[in-house]
Structure formats: C-alpha cells, structure tokens
N, C-alpha and C positions, 0 to 999 in steps of 0.2 A: 245608509254609508255607502256600501258599497257599491248600490249604482249613482251617486254622487261621486265619488272617487272613478268610478269608468269615466261618466260625463266630461270631467275636468281634465281625463290622460287622452280623452279620441285625439284631440288637435294636437297633441305632443306625439302619438305612437305615428298618425298618418304622418308628419311633417318628420318624425326619426325615419320611418319607411322609406320615404322618399330619400332623404341622407343615404342611408344605407344602399339604396339600388345603386346612386351614382357613385360612391366608395367603391362597390364593387366592380364598378365597371372599369374605375382604375382611375377618376378624377374626383375628388370629394367634391358636390354642390354646394359651394358657400351661398349661395343666392338661395336658400331656402326664406331667409327672412324676409327678403323680397318680395317674393312669390304669396307668400301669406299675406303680406299688406296688400298687395294686387288684389286676390282672392276678398280678402275682407270687405273690402272698398265698391270692387263691380258686383260679386255677389250680393250687395245689400241696393246698389244702385238697379240692376237688372230685375231683381226682384221688385222693386216698387214700380218697375216700369211697366211689367208685364203680371205680376199681380200674384207670381210664382214663385214660391222660396224654392222652390223642384228646381225651376230652369235658369233663376238666377243663380244657385249653387254650380250649377252645371256647364251651363256656359261659359260661367267666369274660370271654372276649371279648364275647360276647354280651351280656353282662348290664352290661359300662363302655358297650359301644354304645347302649345303651337309655340310658343313666346320663347321654351326652354328648349325644345329641338331648334329652332330657329339660332338661339342662342350657343347649341354646342357646334352646330353647322359651321356657326361661321368663328367660331375659336378651331375648329379642323382646318375649314380654310385657308385662316388667315394667317393660321400659327400661333395667336396670341395667347396669354397665360391665361388657363381656366380660371385662377387664384383672381385675379385680377378683373376679369370679366362678371365672375360672381359678383364681385364687391362693388365694381362700378352697378349690375344692376338693383344691388340693395338702397345704392345711394338711389340712384335713378327711381327706383316705384316710389320712395316718400313725395319726393320730387313732383312726380307725375299727378300722385292722389291728391296731392295737396292744392295744387293747379287745376285741377280738373273740378274738385270738389268747390273753387273759388268761379269758376266759370260756371260753373252750372247750377249751383245752388246759392253762390252769393257768400259762402261761409269757407273758414277754412278749419272752424272747428268740429264739434259732434252734429252726424246728422242723425236725427231721432225719429221714432215715430209716434206722430200727433197730427193733427190738424191744424190750418190757417197763417199757416208758414210758409212762405216761396220755397225755404231749403230743406225742407223735409218729405222725408220718403215715406209713403206707408208700407207696412208689410201687415198683409192679411194672416192673423190669428195664429195659432201655433204652427211649428215647422215641421210637415208630413210630408211622407212620399205618396205621390199619388198613387191610387187605387189601393195601397198596402193594407187598409184596414179591412177590405172585403173579402180579404184573405184565409181561410178558417185557420185557427189557431195562431197562426203567426202574427195574423192581424189584433187579434186579443193582446197576445204578448207585446207586440211594439206599440201597439195605440196606448199616447198617452205619455211613451218616454222620448227621449230626445235620439233620432235616427240616425246622427251623428256617430253615435256611441256603437251601431250597430254595423255601420259602415266601417269604422275602424277596425272591429274584430274580424270582419267579415276580411278584412284588406289583409290583418294579419295573416289569418288561416290561409288566403289564398298567396301571400306573399313565399309563406313558409312552403308551400308546396310545389312553385313554379321555380322560386330561385335553389331547392334542393332534391327537386324531383321531376325534373322535367329535362329536355335539351336544351334550349333558349337559356335557361338556368345554368347549368352548367358551362353554355358558350360565355355567359356573359359575365361569370367566374375568371374562364379563361383569358378572355379577353381584358380582362380587369389584371392578371397577377403575371402575366405573361404575353403583351400584344404581338410582337415578334415571330414567338409560337403557335398562337394562335390563328397567324395569317397564315404560315405557313402549311395549317390544316384546312385553308379555305374559310376562314371566320373574317369578317371586318369588323375588327376591333373599333375602327373609329364610326361607324353605322349603331352598332350596339350604343357607345357613348352616347349618342344621340337620342335613342331611344329611352336609352337612363334616363338623361336627363329630361326630357320629355315626362315622362311617368313621375320624377320626384316633383316638378313644376306640379304638375296634373294634382298629386297630392298633396302639394305645401298650401297651394288653392283652396282646396277643400278644407284644409288644418284652419284656414284664415276665414273661410267663411261659417266653419263651427263656433270660432271663438267670437265672430260678431252677431252671430244668430242669439249663442247663449246668453251672451248679456245684453242684446236687446236694443243696442245703439252701436253706429259708426263711430267711434272716433282715431283719431290720426293719434299713433304710437299706442294703440290697442295692443299691437302683437308684443309689445314689451318684455323683448328679446330671447321669445320661445323658440326662434328660428335659429340661434344661435345654441341655447339648450338643446335642441332638434338633434343639432350636430354632435353637443357633448355625447346624446346618450347612444351616438353613432357605435362609439370606443367604449363606454361603458358596458354599453349590450354585449362585449367582446366580438360589434359585427356579425351579430346573429340576429335571425329575426324574433325570434321570441326573447334574447336578451334585451332588443329594442323596447319591445312589449313592456316587459317588466321594468326596465327602466324608466320607463314614462311615468308607470302607475307610481313608481317610487320618488320622483319629481311632483307629480298632483299630492301625492300625501303628504312630503312635505309643506307644499304652498299651502295647502287647505289645514296642514298643522300650525303654521305661520298667524294665518288669518281666524284661529280659535283662540290661539294665545294673546294677540293683539286686543282681542275682545275683553280680555281681561286687564291689559296693561301692564301685563308681567315685563315685557321688555320693551325696548323703541323700536318706533314703525321701523325706524333704515336699518336696524339689527335684522327683522324679520323678513323684510324686502331682500336683505342679500343671501337670506338661507338657502333660496335653491342653487345660488352661484356657490357658495359654502360646501354645500351638499354635494354639488358636480367635482367638487375640486377633492372632497375626500373622496370620493367613489374613483375618480381618475386616478389618485395614487393608489387604491387598492385595487385596481384592477392592475394598476402595471408592476404591484407587486405578487398578483396572483402568476401572472405571465413569466416575471422572471423565477419565481418557484416554478411553474411548469415545464420550462425550460429546463431546468437541473435535477 
C-alpha cells in the first residue's frame, strides 16, 4: 500500500517542487500543467524512437527545461506578464501535442503499446534506469519498482538541501523576497528566475513522463489537471519542501481512496472525481487559519 501511494504521489512531488522553486524566485510558474503535457507526449515519442525509456524521459525533460528558460528570458526582456505567459504555454502545449500526434501518427487520440498499427509507439519492457540493477544492494532494492518514485524522493532531499543549506538557495529566496535588495548585493534576480523556471519545466516534464509510463499509454488530457494541483500544494505545504512532499502524499491518498470507494458504488463518480479538488479547498482554508493563528 505504501509503495503504491509513493508511486502515485511521485508525479505530484516532482511537479510541486518545480512550482515551489518558481514561487521562491518571485514568479509562480503557472506553466506546470503545460510542461507536464509536453513531457508526457515527447517522452513517449522519443522512447518509441530510441527504444529507451531513460533517454525518452531525459531528452524530453531537457527540452522542456530549455523551453522554460527561454520563456523566462522572454518574459524578462519583453516585460510580459509572467501569469499570461505561463497560461499561454499551457494552452499551446495542448494544441502542439495534438497537432504533432495527428501529423506523425495519424491520430489525435491515444498512443499505445502494440503492433500492426501505423500510429503505435512501441515501448520496450519495464521502465528501468540503465545499469541500476548492477549496483550492489541498491540494484536489488530498486529492481522491479518504479524508478520515478526514487527520483522523486531523491529530488525532495536534494531540493531541501539546496534551498535551505546552500548559498544558491539563499540567493534564490533573496531574489524572490526582495529583488531590489538582492540586486544591491550583487545578486541578479532575473537570472535566478530564469534558472528556476528551467528547473521547474524540467521537473514538470519528468512528472508528465512518470504519469504516462505509469499508465502505459499516452492519452490527450491524461495530465487531468495535476499541474494545477501541483500549484495548490505549494501553498498547502506552506511553501516548504517537506510540506510540498507531504501535501502530494495526502492528495494521492485522497485520489486512491476515491478510486477504492468508487469500486463499491457508494458515491456518484462525479463526486469522487471532485474529491481531490474539494480536499484542496479544505486544506487551503486550514492553511489560512493556521497562518492567521501564527501571526497572533
């Protein structure tokens, strides 16, 4: 049960950490949903072309990271509104992936793993990390498990160390809290924001890949609003790394509980689909009350 919960929470952890980094830089990345869509589509396509899930995931995340950096650079140089730019990326991601799917595979629908169809992408075997099974002890633990779970947990640990214990982490937070004061001390807030958006796009693409490979197919709309939930858990986690990780686990638990209850037919399907969103609202209200109490 714990293993299943961690597997389902891994994409939210990755996407939520990306959103947290952008928020700490001073401009919350609304684009998380769009880069999750891009990561899900291109990781599946590249994996099918190269025969490697690892390279499909890595290259799609690298492409997303560069695009996130370019978007931040455009916003800084043009003075565009970061919210509008992120929202535009979300809308563009859906249109681009659907159009490319139609052009490359002759379908705007599901891409799945089989043979004999012109729009099919063949994904080899289970998702593995090259050479990981050959590592003593570690290989035995990881073998047969979802590597995205371990990637997410390692990312949480690294993010906590970098943000809270290193000079770049301190400068990132300083750039977000007071850009003018940071600039007076020689810190370039714009550059830190660009790299924060690049890291967020990279992590969001990893989250999208984790979702599509976990399901075993790529389907338009398969992200199902998880990018927006990732934005919500930034604040539900009190803008802390471990808080974001915990909020991701809570959301995943609510989602799995909804699926379990639905199998018994105790509640309407529409009510169960809205359970994570309702939980987000409840937690948001609780977080506001906790902050208000802390001030007093």
